[in-house]
C-alpha positions as CSV (number, residue, x, y, z in Angstrom):
1,M,-37.0,3.2,-89.7
2,S,-37.0,3.6,-85.9
3,T,-35.1,3.3,-82.6
4,A,-35.5,1.1,-79.6
5,F,-34.1,1.5,-76.1
6,V,-32.9,-1.7,-74.3
7,F,-31.8,-2.2,-70.7
8,P,-29.1,-4.6,-69.4
9,G,-29.5,-7.5,-67.0
10,Q,-27.4,-9.0,-64.2
11,G,-23.7,-9.3,-64.8
12,S,-23.2,-5.8,-66.0
13,Q,-22.7,-4.4,-62.5
14,A,-19.4,-2.9,-61.5
15,V,-18.2,-0.8,-58.5
16,G,-18.2,2.8,-59.6
17,M,-21.3,2.5,-61.7
18,G,-23.4,5.6,-61.8
19,R,-20.8,7.8,-60.1
20,A,-20.0,10.0,-63.1
21,L,-23.7,10.4,-63.9
22,A,-24.3,11.6,-60.3
23,E,-21.4,14.0,-60.5
24,N,-22.6,15.5,-63.8
25,F,-26.4,15.5,-63.7
26,S,-28.8,16.5,-60.9
27,T,-31.4,14.3,-62.6
28,A,-29.2,11.3,-61.9
29,R,-28.8,12.3,-58.3
30,D,-32.5,12.6,-58.0
31,V,-33.0,9.1,-59.3
32,F,-30.4,7.6,-57.0
33,E,-31.9,9.4,-54.0
34,E,-35.4,8.3,-54.8
35,I,-34.3,4.7,-55.0
36,D,-32.2,4.9,-51.8
37,E,-35.3,6.3,-50.1
38,A,-37.6,3.6,-51.5
39,L,-35.3,0.8,-50.4
40,K,-34.3,2.5,-47.1
41,Q,-30.8,1.6,-48.1
42,R,-27.7,3.6,-49.3
43,L,-27.6,1.6,-52.5
44,S,-26.0,4.5,-54.3
45,R,-23.0,4.5,-52.0
46,L,-22.7,0.7,-52.6
47,M,-22.8,1.3,-56.3
48,F,-20.1,4.1,-56.2
49,E,-17.8,2.6,-53.6
50,G,-18.5,-1.1,-53.2
51,P,-17.5,-3.5,-51.8
52,E,-17.9,-5.6,-54.9
53,S,-18.9,-8.7,-52.9
54,E,-22.0,-6.8,-51.6
55,L,-22.9,-5.2,-54.9
56,T,-22.9,-8.5,-56.7
57,L,-25.5,-10.0,-54.3
58,T,-28.5,-10.5,-56.5
59,E,-30.8,-8.4,-54.2
60,N,-28.4,-5.5,-54.6
61,A,-27.3,-5.9,-58.2
62,Q,-30.8,-6.0,-59.6
63,P,-32.0,-2.6,-58.3
64,A,-28.6,-1.1,-58.8
65,L,-28.6,-1.9,-62.5
66,M,-32.1,-0.5,-62.8
67,A,-31.0,2.7,-61.0
68,V,-28.2,3.4,-63.5
69,S,-30.4,2.5,-66.5
70,L,-33.2,4.8,-65.2
71,A,-30.8,7.6,-64.5
72,V,-29.7,7.5,-68.1
73,A,-33.3,7.3,-69.3
74,R,-34.4,10.3,-67.2
75,I,-31.4,12.4,-68.3
76,V,-32.3,11.7,-71.9
77,E,-35.9,12.7,-71.3
78,R,-35.4,15.6,-69.0
79,D,-32.0,17.1,-69.8
80,G,-32.2,16.1,-73.5
81,N,-35.9,16.8,-73.9
82,I,-36.4,13.5,-75.7
83,K,-39.8,12.1,-75.0
84,L,-40.1,8.3,-75.5
85,P,-43.4,8.2,-77.3
86,G,-42.8,9.4,-80.9
87,K,-39.0,9.1,-80.6
88,I,-38.7,5.5,-79.5
89,A,-40.6,2.6,-81.1
90,F,-40.0,0.0,-78.4
91,V,-38.3,-0.7,-75.1
92,A,-37.0,-4.0,-73.9
93,G,-34.8,-5.4,-71.2
94,H,-32.8,-8.6,-70.5
95,S,-34.3,-10.4,-67.5
96,L,-34.3,-7.8,-64.7
97,G,-33.7,-5.2,-67.4
98,E,-37.4,-5.7,-68.3
99,Y,-38.3,-3.9,-65.1
100,S,-36.0,-1.0,-66.2
101,A,-37.8,-0.9,-69.5
102,L,-41.2,-0.8,-67.8
103,A,-40.1,2.0,-65.5
104,A,-38.7,3.9,-68.4
105,A,-42.1,3.5,-70.2
106,G,-44.1,4.6,-67.2
107,T,-45.6,1.2,-66.3
108,L,-43.9,1.1,-63.0
109,S,-42.8,4.1,-60.8
110,L,-39.2,4.3,-59.9
111,S,-39.8,3.4,-56.3
112,E,-42.1,0.5,-57.2
113,A,-39.6,-1.0,-59.6
114,A,-36.8,-0.7,-57.0
115,R,-38.8,-2.4,-54.3
116,L,-40.0,-5.2,-56.7
117,L,-36.4,-5.8,-57.9
118,K,-35.1,-6.0,-54.3
119,R,-37.8,-8.6,-53.5
120,R,-37.2,-10.4,-56.8
121,G,-33.4,-10.6,-56.2
122,R,-33.9,-11.9,-52.7
123,A,-36.5,-14.5,-53.7
124,M,-34.4,-15.7,-56.6
125,Q,-31.4,-16.1,-54.3
126,E,-33.4,-18.0,-51.7
127,A,-35.2,-20.3,-54.1
128,V,-32.3,-22.7,-54.4
129,P,-29.6,-23.4,-51.7
130,V,-26.2,-22.1,-52.7
131,G,-24.2,-24.7,-54.6
132,K,-27.2,-26.8,-55.6
133,G,-27.9,-24.9,-58.9
134,A,-25.7,-23.9,-61.8
135,M,-25.8,-22.2,-65.2
136,A,-23.5,-22.8,-68.2
137,A,-23.1,-21.0,-71.6
138,L,-23.0,-23.3,-74.6
139,L,-20.8,-21.4,-77.1
140,G,-21.4,-22.4,-80.7
141,A,-24.7,-24.0,-80.0
142,D,-28.0,-22.8,-81.5
143,L,-31.2,-23.0,-79.6
144,E,-32.3,-26.3,-81.0
145,A,-29.0,-28.0,-80.2
146,A,-28.8,-26.5,-76.7
147,T,-32.4,-27.6,-75.9
148,G,-31.6,-31.1,-77.0
149,I,-28.5,-31.2,-74.8
150,A,-30.4,-29.8,-71.8
151,E,-33.3,-32.3,-72.3
152,A,-30.8,-35.2,-72.6
153,A,-29.0,-34.2,-69.3
154,A,-32.4,-33.8,-67.5
155,K,-33.5,-37.3,-68.7
156,E,-30.2,-38.9,-67.7
157,T,-30.0,-37.3,-64.2
158,G,-33.7,-37.1,-63.4
159,E,-33.1,-33.5,-62.4
160,V,-33.9,-30.0,-63.8
161,C,-31.9,-28.7,-66.8
162,S,-33.4,-26.4,-69.5
163,T,-32.5,-23.5,-71.7
164,A,-32.5,-20.2,-69.8
165,N,-31.2,-17.5,-72.2
166,D,-31.2,-17.5,-76.0
167,N,-28.9,-14.6,-76.2
168,A,-27.5,-14.6,-79.7
169,P,-26.5,-17.1,-82.4
170,G,-23.9,-19.4,-80.8
171,Q,-24.6,-18.3,-77.3
172,V,-27.3,-20.1,-75.4
173,V,-27.3,-20.5,-71.6
174,I,-28.7,-23.5,-69.8
175,S,-29.8,-23.7,-66.1
176,G,-30.7,-26.3,-63.6
177,T,-29.2,-28.4,-60.8
178,K,-25.4,-28.5,-60.7
179,T,-25.3,-32.2,-61.4
180,A,-27.6,-31.9,-64.5
181,V,-25.8,-28.8,-65.9
182,E,-22.4,-30.4,-65.5
183,R,-23.7,-33.5,-67.3
184,A,-25.1,-31.2,-70.0
185,T,-21.6,-29.7,-70.6
186,A,-20.2,-33.2,-71.0
187,I,-23.0,-34.0,-73.5
188,A,-22.2,-30.8,-75.3
189,T,-18.6,-31.8,-75.8
190,E,-19.7,-35.3,-77.0
191,R,-22.0,-33.6,-79.6
192,G,-19.2,-31.3,-80.9
193,I,-20.2,-28.0,-79.3
194,K,-17.2,-25.7,-79.4
195,R,-17.1,-24.8,-75.8
196,S,-19.1,-24.9,-72.6
197,V,-18.5,-22.4,-69.8
198,M,-19.9,-22.7,-66.2
199,L,-21.1,-19.3,-65.2
200,P,-20.1,-17.6,-61.9
201,V,-23.8,-17.1,-60.8
202,S,-25.3,-17.6,-57.3
203,A,-28.5,-19.3,-58.4
204,P,-29.9,-21.2,-61.5
205,F,-32.0,-18.4,-63.0
206,H,-34.8,-18.9,-65.6
207,C,-35.6,-22.5,-65.0
208,A,-38.2,-24.5,-63.1
209,L,-36.1,-24.4,-59.9
210,M,-37.1,-20.7,-59.6
211,Q,-40.8,-21.5,-59.0
212,P,-40.6,-20.5,-55.3
213,A,-39.4,-17.0,-56.5
214,A,-42.2,-16.9,-59.1
215,D,-44.7,-17.5,-56.3
216,V,-43.2,-14.7,-54.3
217,M,-43.3,-12.3,-57.2
218,A,-46.9,-13.3,-58.1
219,E,-47.9,-12.0,-54.7
220,A,-45.7,-8.9,-54.9
221,L,-46.9,-8.0,-58.4
222,A,-50.6,-8.5,-57.4
223,G,-50.2,-5.7,-54.9
224,A,-48.2,-3.4,-57.3
225,T,-49.6,-0.5,-59.3
226,L,-48.9,-1.0,-63.0
227,A,-50.0,1.4,-65.8
228,N,-50.1,0.7,-69.6
229,P,-46.7,1.6,-71.0
230,A,-46.3,4.8,-73.0
231,V,-44.2,2.8,-75.5
232,P,-44.7,-0.9,-76.3
233,V,-42.5,-3.3,-74.3
234,V,-41.0,-6.3,-76.0
235,A,-41.4,-9.0,-73.3
236,N,-38.8,-11.7,-72.6
237,V,-41.3,-14.4,-72.4
238,R,-43.1,-13.6,-75.7
239,A,-40.4,-11.9,-77.8
240,S,-43.2,-9.6,-79.0
241,A,-44.7,-6.3,-78.0
242,V,-47.0,-5.9,-75.0
243,S,-49.0,-2.8,-74.1
244,D,-51.5,-4.0,-71.5
245,A,-50.6,-3.7,-67.8
246,G,-52.6,-6.8,-66.8
247,E,-50.7,-8.9,-69.4
248,I,-47.4,-7.4,-68.3
249,R,-48.1,-8.3,-64.7
250,K,-48.7,-12.0,-65.7
251,L,-45.6,-12.1,-67.9
252,L,-43.3,-10.8,-65.2
253,V,-44.3,-13.8,-63.0
254,E,-43.7,-16.2,-65.9
255,Q,-40.4,-14.6,-66.7
256,I,-38.8,-15.9,-63.5
257,T,-39.0,-19.5,-64.7
258,A,-39.1,-19.0,-68.4
259,M,-36.4,-18.6,-71.0
260,V,-35.2,-15.1,-71.9
261,R,-35.9,-14.9,-75.7
262,W,-33.4,-12.2,-76.4
263,R,-32.3,-13.2,-79.9
264,E,-36.0,-13.4,-81.0
265,S,-36.8,-10.1,-79.3
266,V,-34.2,-8.3,-81.3
267,L,-35.3,-10.0,-84.5
268,F,-38.9,-9.0,-83.7
269,M,-37.9,-5.4,-83.4
270,K,-36.0,-5.5,-86.7
271,A,-39.1,-7.0,-88.3
272,Q,-41.0,-3.9,-87.1
273,E,-38.4,-1.7,-88.9
274,V,-36.2,-0.9,-85.9
275,D,-32.7,-0.1,-87.4
276,K,-31.1,1.4,-84.3
277,I,-30.9,-0.1,-80.8
278,I,-29.4,1.8,-77.9
279,E,-28.5,0.2,-74.6
280,L,-29.1,2.5,-71.6
281,G,-27.2,1.8,-68.4
282,A,-24.1,-0.1,-67.2
283,G,-21.9,-2.1,-69.4
284,K,-22.1,-3.0,-73.1
285,V,-23.4,-6.6,-73.1
286,L,-26.6,-6.1,-75.0
287,A,-25.1,-3.9,-77.7
288,G,-22.6,-6.7,-78.3
289,L,-25.4,-9.3,-78.5
290,V,-27.4,-7.2,-81.0
291,K,-24.3,-7.0,-83.3
292,R,-24.1,-10.7,-83.2
293,I,-27.8,-11.2,-83.9
294,D,-28.0,-8.8,-86.9
295,R,-25.2,-6.6,-88.1
296,E,-27.6,-4.4,-90.1
297,I,-28.9,-3.0,-86.8
298,A,-26.8,0.0,-85.5
299,A,-26.2,-0.9,-81.8
300,S,-24.6,1.3,-79.2
301,S,-24.3,1.6,-75.4
302,V,-24.9,4.7,-73.4
303,G,-24.0,4.9,-69.8
304,E,-21.5,7.7,-69.3
305,P,-21.9,11.5,-69.6
306,A,-19.9,11.8,-72.9
307,E,-21.9,8.9,-74.4
308,I,-25.2,10.6,-73.5
309,E,-24.1,13.9,-75.1
310,T,-23.1,12.0,-78.3
311,M,-26.4,10.2,-78.4
312,L,-28.5,13.3,-77.9
313,K,-27.0,14.8,-81.0
314,T,-28.2,11.8,-83.1
315,L,-31.7,11.4,-81.8
């Protein structure tokens, strides 16, 4: 049996994130300084002190979440002397978390990952005018039911609506124009879905409306240096392991408009005999999803100094 590291996506950010890591580990301070330098921005100060309104901007939240995840990963490797190859079977990340996974596995340098995420966040924000797009969680719906609801809403309105995140059994997120997503939530009620929740997001991620952002990232990634990962990466688009840098480059472009296949990704890792999944970084969202997907997998979150110390004793 084996262990996988996973890395959180947008929504896990909070003011104060990373501060305790910086106070307790010089390794974390080095990571934050390197990212500040790469972005020519005091991102670490924004993470530690806010304001929240600035931190939650997509172009700031994405590299900030990566910064905390990579601080934890570097502490585990350097301070804990845990090398990923041999100890860790797979890495994976939810949406932007895939960049964190790739940086942890050595495909992207820390600076390159930060710059790409800054550009990605800005491009995703600019792809659709504020207020035109929306996302909603269909609680109690499986992927098949959610896909049918999204397709019906798209057909009725003549606008974009599709599944964006297959997060866990009973939690599928749809994305598209505000009109189509609102219609989908009404259809969901008509079809007996337990509850629909409009999400407080600034853009409709992971749907066809993000194509302008995909075009921007295709250009950005074409000029980026990618190496083959030291540990196989379970890609959002495929829900299977990828180890070729050229394929990863292509999948990162597709990822902008494609559905995040998180439930399937976790089940793929379990099928490869992963019995422990550890979330590195801010928040505890992914560990919670893993528990909903398969309770046989031991899932935990590691983002604070005490949690790191506990984890190092078990690896």
